[in-house]
C-alpha positions in Angstrom: 37.3 -97.7 -32.1 39.2 -96.1 -29.2 39.7 -92.4 -28.6 42.5 -91.3 -31.0 45.9 -91.4 -29.2 46.5 -87.8 -30.3 43.4 -86.7 -28.4 44.2 -88.8 -25.4 47.8 -87.5 -25.2 46.7 -83.8 -25.5 44.2 -84.2 -22.7 46.7 -86.1 -20.4 49.6 -83.8 -21.2 47.6 -80.7 -20.2 46.0 -82.3 -17.1 42.5 -81.8 -18.4 39.8 -83.6 -16.4 37.2 -85.5 -18.4 34.9 -88.4 -18.4 34.1 -90.7 -21.4 30.5 -91.6 -21.9 29.5 -94.6 -24.1 26.3 -94.4 -26.1 24.6 -96.4 -28.9 26.0 -95.8 -32.4 24.8 -92.4 -33.6 24.5 -90.8 -37.1 24.9 -87.1 -36.3 25.4 -84.7 -33.4 21.7 -84.3 -32.5 21.3 -88.1 -32.6 24.4 -88.4 -30.4 22.9 -85.9 -27.8 19.7 -87.9 -27.8 21.3 -91.3 -27.5 23.8 -90.2 -24.9 21.0 -88.5 -23.0 22.8 -85.1 -22.8 21.3 -81.7 -23.6 21.8 -81.0 -27.3 22.9 -77.4 -26.5 25.7 -78.8 -24.4 27.1 -81.0 -27.1 29.8 -79.2 -29.0 30.2 -80.1 -32.7 33.3 -79.4 -34.8 32.7 -78.1 -38.3 35.8 -77.9 -40.6 35.9 -75.0 -43.0 38.5 -74.1 -45.6 39.6 -71.5 -48.1 42.8 -70.9 -50.1 44.7 -70.2 -46.8 44.0 -73.5 -45.2 41.6 -75.0 -42.7 39.6 -73.5 -39.8 37.8 -75.6 -37.2 34.6 -74.0 -35.9 33.2 -75.4 -32.6 29.6 -74.7 -31.7 26.5 -76.2 -30.0 25.0 -79.1 -32.0 21.7 -77.2 -32.0 23.2 -74.4 -34.1 24.7 -74.0 -37.5 27.7 -72.0 -38.8 26.6 -68.8 -40.4 29.3 -68.8 -43.1 28.7 -65.2 -44.2 29.2 -63.8 -40.7 32.2 -66.0 -40.0 33.9 -65.3 -43.4 33.5 -61.6 -42.8 34.8 -61.7 -39.2 37.8 -63.8 -40.2 38.4 -61.8 -43.5 38.3 -65.1 -45.4 36.1 -66.7 -48.0 35.2 -69.9 -46.0 33.4 -72.9 -47.3 32.7 -76.4 -45.8 35.6 -78.9 -46.2 34.6 -81.9 -48.3 34.2 -85.4 -46.9 37.3 -86.8 -48.7 39.4 -83.9 -47.2 38.0 -84.6 -43.7 38.9 -88.3 -43.9 42.4 -87.3 -45.1 42.8 -84.8 -42.2 41.3 -87.0 -39.5 42.6 -90.4 -40.3 42.2 -91.6 -36.7 38.5 -90.5 -36.5 35.3 -91.8 -37.9 33.6 -89.5 -40.4 31.6 -86.9 -38.6 33.0 -87.6 -35.2 35.8 -85.0 -35.1 36.9 -83.8 -31.6 37.2 -80.0 -31.1 41.0 -80.1 -31.0 42.1 -78.2 -34.1 45.7 -77.6 -32.8 46.2 -81.4 -32.5 45.3 -81.7 -36.2 47.3 -78.6 -37.2 44.5 -76.1 -37.8 43.3 -72.8 -36.3 40.1 -72.9 -34.2 37.2 -70.6 -33.5 34.7 -71.4 -30.7 31.1 -70.1 -30.5 30.8 -67.7 -27.5 27.5 -69.1 -26.3 29.1 -72.6 -25.5 30.4 -70.9 -22.4 26.7 -70.7 -21.2 26.7 -74.4 -20.5 27.9 -75.9 -17.2 29.0 -79.2 -18.7 30.2 -79.6 -22.3 30.2 -82.8 -24.2 31.9 -83.5 -27.5 32.8 -86.3 -30.0 35.8 -88.3 -29.1 36.6 -89.5 -32.6 34.1 -92.3 -33.0 30.3 -92.5 -33.0 29.9 -94.5 -29.7 31.7 -92.3 -27.2 31.6 -88.7 -26.1 33.8 -86.8 -23.8 32.3 -84.8 -20.9 34.1 -81.8 -19.4 33.2 -79.0 -17.0 32.8 -75.6 -18.7 36.0 -74.3 -17.0 38.1 -77.3 -18.2 36.6 -77.0 -21.8 37.4 -73.3 -21.9 40.9 -73.9 -20.6 41.3 -76.4 -23.4 40.1 -73.9 -25.9 42.6 -71.3 -24.6 45.4 -73.9 -24.9 44.3 -74.3 -28.5 44.4 -70.5 -29.0 40.8 -70.7 -30.1 39.3 -67.3 -30.9 35.9 -66.8 -29.3 33.2 -65.2 -31.5 29.5 -65.3 -32.1 29.0 -66.9 -35.5 26.1 -69.4 -35.3 22.4 -69.4 -35.8 19.6 -71.8 -34.7 19.5 -75.1 -36.5 16.6 -75.6 -38.8 14.2 -78.3 -37.9 12.2 -80.1 -40.6 
């Protein structure tokens, strides 16, 4: 599967510099970081949340999880995770679980975890489970600004079993 044309067009249109890295097929974001040999804290994952007012895309390091209570309070919304069937309906050009952090491209508001800005390089899903996109911190943050992404601290450490 290629990078969705919507994603490619957005990046080209805004003159964003990026590289595409191929990796063996992965099952989840931590697996992706491992297989692509990139630091898990530098891999941004997209989590789609919803409430009665619509969708919100939260972008955060793959090593962390969304603290729904904190985020709901900060956004004055009752957020919950969007279901798998909804995600496949919203992201018809992406494989399940490989959603790029481009909410505006898919018609939804975005919020980005502040501590992603601590990384020099940021990687993220391209739309399939075999390629990730690599950007410099400044290009990634420029992209987040273009998306009108709000910056906030809303994540906690991922649990390891």
